[in-house]
C-alpha positions as CSV (number, residue, x, y, z in Angstrom):
1,X,-2.2,52.5,-19.7
2,X,-1.2,55.0,-22.4
3,X,-1.4,54.4,-26.2
4,X,1.4,52.2,-27.5
5,X,2.3,50.9,-24.0
6,X,2.1,47.2,-23.5
7,X,-0.7,46.2,-21.1
8,X,0.4,44.8,-17.7
9,X,-0.7,41.5,-16.4
10,X,-3.1,43.3,-14.1
11,X,-4.6,45.1,-17.1
12,X,-4.8,41.9,-19.1
13,X,-6.4,40.1,-16.1
14,X,-9.0,42.9,-15.8
15,X,-9.8,42.6,-19.5
16,X,-10.1,38.8,-19.2
17,X,-12.6,39.5,-16.4
18,X,-14.7,41.3,-18.9
19,X,-14.7,38.3,-21.3
20,X,-11.9,39.5,-23.6
21,X,-10.5,36.3,-25.3
22,X,-7.7,38.2,-27.0
23,X,-6.5,39.5,-23.6
24,X,-6.7,36.0,-22.3
25,X,-4.4,34.7,-25.1
26,X,-1.9,37.5,-24.3
27,X,-2.1,36.7,-20.6
28,X,-1.5,33.1,-21.4
29,X,1.6,34.0,-23.5
30,X,2.9,36.2,-20.8
31,X,2.4,33.9,-17.7
32,X,2.1,30.3,-18.9
33,X,5.8,29.4,-18.6
34,X,6.1,30.8,-15.1
35,X,2.9,29.2,-13.9
36,X,3.7,25.9,-15.5
37,X,7.2,26.0,-13.9
38,X,5.6,26.4,-10.5
39,X,3.2,23.6,-11.1
40,X,6.0,21.3,-12.3
41,X,8.0,21.9,-9.1
42,X,5.0,20.9,-7.0
43,X,3.5,18.1,-9.1
44,X,6.8,16.6,-10.5
45,X,5.0,14.3,-13.1
46,X,5.2,16.2,-16.4
47,X,2.0,15.0,-17.9
48,X,0.1,15.7,-14.7
49,X,1.6,19.2,-14.5
50,X,0.3,20.0,-17.9
51,X,-3.2,19.0,-16.9
52,X,-2.9,21.1,-13.7
53,X,-1.6,24.1,-15.7
54,X,-4.6,23.8,-18.0
55,X,-6.9,23.7,-14.9
56,X,-5.1,26.8,-13.6
57,X,-5.9,28.8,-16.7
58,X,-9.5,27.6,-16.7
59,X,-9.7,28.9,-13.0
60,X,-8.0,32.2,-14.1
61,X,-10.6,32.6,-16.8
62,X,-13.5,31.9,-14.5
63,X,-12.1,33.8,-11.5
64,X,-10.7,36.8,-13.3
65,X,-13.8,39.0,-12.6
66,X,-13.0,38.7,-8.9
67,X,-9.4,39.8,-9.3
68,X,-8.7,43.0,-7.3
69,X,-5.5,44.8,-8.2
70,X,-5.5,46.7,-4.9
71,X,-5.1,43.4,-3.0
72,X,-2.0,42.2,-4.8
73,X,-0.3,41.8,-8.1
74,X,-1.8,39.8,-10.9
75,X,1.2,37.4,-10.9
76,X,0.8,36.7,-7.2
77,X,-2.9,36.0,-7.7
78,X,-2.2,33.6,-10.5
79,X,0.6,31.9,-8.6
80,X,-1.7,31.4,-5.7
81,X,-4.2,29.7,-7.9
82,X,-1.5,27.6,-9.5
83,X,0.0,26.5,-6.2
84,X,-3.3,25.7,-4.7
85,X,-4.3,23.6,-7.8
86,X,-1.0,21.8,-7.8
87,X,-1.1,21.0,-4.1
88,X,-4.7,19.8,-4.4
89,X,-3.7,17.4,-7.3
90,X,-0.7,16.0,-5.3
91,X,-3.0,15.4,-2.4
92,X,-5.6,13.8,-4.6
93,X,-3.0,11.5,-6.2
94,X,-1.7,10.5,-2.8
95,X,-5.2,9.8,-1.5
96,X,-5.9,7.7,-4.5
97,X,-2.7,5.7,-3.9
98,X,-3.6,5.2,-0.3
99,X,-7.1,4.0,-1.3
100,X,-5.6,1.6,-3.9
101,X,-3.1,0.3,-1.3
102,X,-5.8,-0.2,1.3
103,X,-8.1,-1.9,-1.2
104,X,-5.3,-4.1,-2.4
105,X,-4.4,-5.0,1.2
106,X,-8.1,-5.8,2.0
107,X,-8.4,-8.0,-1.1
108,X,-5.2,-9.9,-0.2
109,X,-6.3,-10.3,3.4
110,X,-6.7,-13.9,4.5
111,X,-10.2,-15.2,3.7
112,X,-10.3,-17.2,6.9
113,X,-10.9,-16.5,10.5
114,X,-7.5,-16.6,12.2
115,X,-9.1,-17.2,15.6
116,X,-10.9,-20.2,14.4
117,X,-7.6,-21.5,12.8
118,X,-5.8,-21.0,16.1
119,X,-8.4,-22.9,18.0
120,X,-8.3,-25.7,15.4
121,X,-4.5,-25.9,15.7
122,X,-4.7,-26.0,19.5
123,X,-7.4,-28.8,19.4
124,X,-5.3,-30.7,16.9
125,X,-2.2,-30.3,19.2
126,X,-4.2,-31.6,22.2
127,X,-5.3,-34.6,20.2
128,X,-1.7,-35.4,19.2
129,X,-0.5,-35.0,22.9
130,X,-3.3,-37.3,24.0
131,X,-2.4,-39.8,21.3
132,X,1.3,-39.7,22.3
133,X,0.2,-40.2,25.9
134,X,-1.6,-43.4,24.9
135,X,1.7,-45.0,23.6
136,X,3.7,-47.3,25.8
137,X,6.6,-45.7,27.5
138,X,9.1,-47.5,25.1
139,X,7.2,-46.5,22.0
140,X,6.8,-42.9,23.2
141,X,10.5,-42.6,24.0
142,X,11.6,-44.0,20.6
143,X,9.1,-41.8,18.7
144,X,10.1,-38.7,20.6
145,X,13.8,-39.3,20.0
146,X,13.2,-39.9,16.3
147,X,10.7,-37.1,15.5
148,X,11.1,-34.4,18.2
149,X,14.8,-34.7,18.5
150,X,15.4,-35.6,14.9
151,X,17.6,-38.7,15.6
152,X,18.0,-41.4,13.0
153,X,17.0,-45.0,13.7
154,X,20.6,-45.9,14.4
155,X,21.0,-43.0,16.8
156,X,17.8,-43.9,18.6
157,X,19.1,-47.5,19.0
158,X,22.4,-46.2,20.3
159,X,20.8,-43.7,22.7
160,X,18.4,-46.4,24.1
161,X,21.1,-49.1,24.1
162,X,18.9,-51.5,22.1
163,X,19.4,-53.3,18.8
164,X,18.6,-51.3,15.6
165,X,15.7,-53.6,14.6
166,X,14.1,-53.1,18.0
167,X,14.4,-49.3,17.7
168,X,12.8,-49.5,14.2
169,X,9.9,-51.7,15.5
170,X,9.2,-49.4,18.5
171,X,9.1,-46.4,16.2
172,X,6.9,-48.1,13.6
173,X,4.5,-49.6,16.2
174,X,4.3,-46.2,17.9
175,X,3.5,-44.4,14.6
176,X,0.8,-47.0,13.7
177,X,-0.8,-46.5,17.1
178,X,-0.6,-42.7,16.6
179,X,-2.3,-43.0,13.2
180,X,-5.0,-45.2,14.6
181,X,-5.6,-42.8,17.6
182,X,-5.7,-39.8,15.3
183,X,-8.0,-41.5,12.8
184,X,-5.6,-41.5,9.9
185,X,-5.3,-37.7,10.2
186,X,-1.9,-36.5,8.9
């Protein structure tokens, strides 16, 4: 670099590697907008991109002694750091969201044993079948029409060809026997 000539990014980076804070300020002024633009394209969230850009410049400060101009341009070296930091942050945010989602799903998981509940439901169904089997044929027929087929008392009476009062009595008597057989369980 000759006298009066502006230092290149490579020159500034080498000076930063020697601890020159003034060179770092100039390097920042020269490269910040481009590096921040790259970070913004990867990270998207503006506030997060600002944090990442700050981390990028911290990494440039720390890593500048290892910069080798013969291996590539200073801008490429800084872009590599910026891109890597931005991608790392996006991955970290995604991993955090996955952990939060997993944690939330685990916290909202049923606090019961579904197998035990299934067994309990089957046992209850067996008890109901057994109780229905203990009804007289006339009671069972009236109850099944009313509750399993959803017929009204009048429709049950019509279907069975019996008076309405008789249909109501059979249904009521059948339900009372079911209640007694099931021990008042609803």
